[in-house]
Structure formats: structure tokens, C-alpha cells
N, C-alpha and C positions, 0 to 999 in steps of 0.2 A: 503493500498500500504505499510505502515511503515513496516508492520510484512514482506514483501518479502525482503523489503531493509535488514531489522536486519539480517534474515537468509542469505541472499548472504552475509553481512559482516561478519558474523560465518564461514562461507564455507571457505572465505578468510583467514580470521584469522586461522582457522584450517589448510588449507593447507600450509599457510607459516611456520608454526610451526611444522606441520608433514613431510614437504617434505623437506624444506631449512633448517630448524635450526636441525632437529633431525635425517633426512635423514633416514626416516623410509621406509621400502620396500613397505607395505601398508600406505597409505595417502591419505586425502581427495582430491578428484580431484578439482581443479577448472580452467575451460576454458578460463577463464580472465587474468589467470597469465602471465604476461610478461615474466618473467624470463624462461618460461616453453616453450611458444607458440609463440614468437616474434624472428625473425631473425633480429639482426639489419643493419648486413653489408654484401654486397656478398662478398665472398671469391675471386672471379675470374668471367670471363665470357668467353662465347664461339660465335662460328657464330650465331646462333639461339638468344642468349640476343642482339648481334648487328643487326640482320635483323629485330626482334620486335621492338628496339630502333629506326631504319629508319624508319621502319612503321609508329610509332605513330608519329615521327617527321613530315613526309608525311601528315598524315591525320590532324595535328593539326594545321598545318601551315595555313598563309591566303594565297590567291591569288597573284601572284605577288611577294613575299617574296624570298630569296634565299634558296637553297636546305639543307641548314644546319643551327642551331641557332648562330646567332653572340655572341659575349661576350657582357655583359651588358656594360662596358666601351665602346666597339665600337660602339654600338647601341646609346648610349647615345651622342658621338662624332656627329656622322650623325643627330642625330635629332636636335643638337644645331647648325650645319652646315645649315640643312634646313631651319631652323627658321632665322637666319641671312641673306638671301638671299632673 
């Protein structure tokens, strides 16, 4: 198994040098490269994004909860109030 690890490590090293350091047109491909394949933040959103978010919220909330997630601060305040009663 260490042979596979060593080979993957070499692929990653070659990719970093050839693609990101030397900016070659032809370079070692590394599908695990975070610089190449991961988008870290959304630039904007549209109606579909909103619809999917609401669908997710509805699917993941427990019965009897409000229709949108409260802030953590509000939830903590409500939990303290319930404990004191």
C-alpha cells in the first residue's frame, strides 16, 4: 500500500510544480488538487438556490419547529427560558 501512497504523493508534487509553479501548458493532472477543483465560496445566488435551501430546511427540521432556522443566540435564550420555568 505504501507504493500507492508514494505514487500519489509524487503525482501531487509534480502537479504542484508543473501547473502552479511553472505554469506549463501540459502538466501532471491531480484530481485531488484543491486549487484546481474546489470552489470555496459562491459569488451570488438565484431563485433555484433559494428554492433548494428552503427545501433542505423543510426536510431537515423536526416536527413542530418553526419554518426557518433561528439564530443560535435566540435558540440559547429560548432554551434558558424553558429550563427556568
